[in-house]
N, C-alpha and C positions, 0 to 999 in steps of 0.2 A: 504494499500500500504506499503510495507516494505522499509527499508532504501536503499537497493540495487536498487529497482525499481525507487525510487525517484532520486537517483544519475544518473541512466541511462536516466531518463526523462530530467534532467538538461543538461546532456552531449549532448543529441539529440537536445535540444533547442538551445544550444550554437553554434551548427553547422549550424543552419538556419539563414536567414537574420533577423535583428531586424528592422522592419519597423519604429518603434518609433525613431530610431537613424539615419534614412535617412537624408542626408544633407538638402533637401528642407523642411523636417519636423522640423529640428532644426531651420531653418530660420523662419518657422511658429511659433515656440515657442517664438522667438524674437519678432515677430509681435504682439503676444498676450501681452507680457510685455510692449511694446511701447503703445499699445492700452489702457491698464489699466492705464498707466501713463497719457495718454491723458484724460481719463475719470476723473481722480483725479483733473487735472488742469482745466478742462473745465469751471466750474462755476466762477473761479476767475482769472486765468492767461491764457489769450488767446494766448499769444506768445508761452509759453511752450506747451500748449495743441495742438496748430497748428503744431509745429515742430514734436512732437511725433506722431500725427495723420498722417502727410505727410510721415514721415519715415516708418511707419507701412504700408502705402499704396504702397510706392515705393518697399518695400521688397516683395510685392505681385508679382511683375513682376520678381524679382530675383529668388524667389523659383520656379517659373514656368520654367525659363531657366535652373536652376540647375537640376530640375527633368528630363527634356528632355536630357540635356547634359550627365548626369550620369546614365540615364536609371533607375531612382528611382521614377517613377510615382507610386502612390498608391491610393487606395480607401480611406484610412485613411487620406492621404494628401489632397485629393480633399474635403473630409468632413471638415477637419480642416480649409482649405482655405475658403470654403463657409461660415462656422459658424463665422470665424473671421471677414469677410466682413460684414455679416449681423448684427452681434452684434455691430460692430463699428458704422455703420450707425444708428442702433436703439438707441444707447446711445447718439449720436449726436442729434438725433430727440427728445430724452427725455429731453435733456438740452434745446433745442429750446422751448419745452413746458413750461418750467419755464421762459424763456425770453419773449415769446409771448403767454401769456395765452389765448388770444382770438382765437388763431389759433390752439389750442390744439387738437380739433377733427380732423383737417386736417392732423396734424402730426401723430396722432394715426392711422388714416386711411392709411397713407403712410407706417407706420411700419407694420401694419397688412397685407397689400398687399405684401409688400416686403418679409417678413419672411415666410408667409404661402405659397405663390406661389413658392418661391425658394426651400423651404423645400419639397414641393410636387414634384417638378421637379427632385430634387436630389434623393429623395427616389425612385421615379419611375424609374429613370435611373439605380439605383442599382438593383432593382427588375428585370429589363429587361436584366441585365448582361452587361451593357455598361461599358467600361473602364473609361469613364469620362462623367460628366454631360454636358460637352461642345460638346460631340459628337452628331451630328444631322444627321439623315437619309436623304440623298439627295432626296429621294422620298417623304419625309414628307412635313411639312409646309415650303413653300419657304422662308417666312419672317424670321422665327426662324433659319432656316439653314443659311441664310445670316448673321443674327445677331451674331451667334456663330462662324462662319467660317471666316468672314471678320474681321481681327484684327483692322482695322481702324474704322469700324462701332462700334465694341464692345468698343474700347477705348474711342471714342468720346461720346458714350451714357453714359458709366459709369463715365467718367471724368466730363461730363456736369452735371450729376445728383449730384455728390459729390460737385462740385463747387457751385451749387445752394444752397445747405444746408450749406456749409462752409461759403459762403458770407453772408447768414442770421445770422449765428453765429457771425462772425466778426463785422457785422453791430451793434450788441448789444454793442460793445466796441468802435468802430471807423468807420467813413465813408471811411477811406482809402485815399490815395493820389488821388487827382482829382476826388473824389467821385467814386472811383474804385469799391467798394463793392456793392453799389446799382445798378450800371451799369451792373456788372457781374450777379447779382441776376435777373435783368430783362431779360438779354440775355439768361440765362440758364434755366429760368423757363419753357419754352416750352419743353426743353430736359428732365427735371425732370418729367413733366407731361407725355411725351411720354414713358419714362422709366417705369412709373407705368402702363401704358397701355400695354407695352410689358410683364411686370410681370404677368398681368392678363391673357394675351394670353398664356403665358407660363404655368400658373396654369391650365387653361382650357384644353390645349393639354395634360398636364400631367395627369389630371383627366380622360380624354378619354383613355389614354394609360394604366393607372392602372385598369380601368374598363375592358379593353380588356384582361389584364392579369387575372383578376377575371373570366371573361367569359371562357377563355381557360382552366383554372384550374378546373372550375366547369364541363365543358364538359368532361374533362379527368376523373374526379371522377365518373361521371355518366356511362362512358364506363366500369369502373371497377365493 
């Protein structure tokens, strides 16, 4: 490719939208920085780690509002959002493995279910051409449709799950005022358990959908 062709390609590229510089994605980069700071402080400084982790989580809601308000929703943004959430929870659980060695297998199991099922769901959504992994066909599974379309249900499940693991983390350092953290851990444990069950259902349905894509593609190949 000659110099003139390269210059022409750069000019054409500059006229198109830069997805990487979308406002919600810039917020997403900020979330990553805060998450990394949280990981650094987790073993030793629970106050700094907690604030960084909380701010990263709060920005998750901000980037969603920004994407809708500015019309800057993107597949890259959805992937970035999902990966940041999953990695943040994974690193929190990895820290809990060092704090509670006897429960390591349970934390490993939780990480495995969370990451594998969400990845399968997101990847299947992209293969099916959906604009968002949160889009659910109303004619599909009723429970998953309710989970992703009812903001109250989604928020309560995600918040309860995070509160359970966060309370276990903080318990390593302090019981909290009026034994707050053990109480929160007991109350939110069923939510965390249900969240893992939902992830398994999500992974099962995604596996069925991706198998359906395979079946359709193979049928089309045989026709050719």
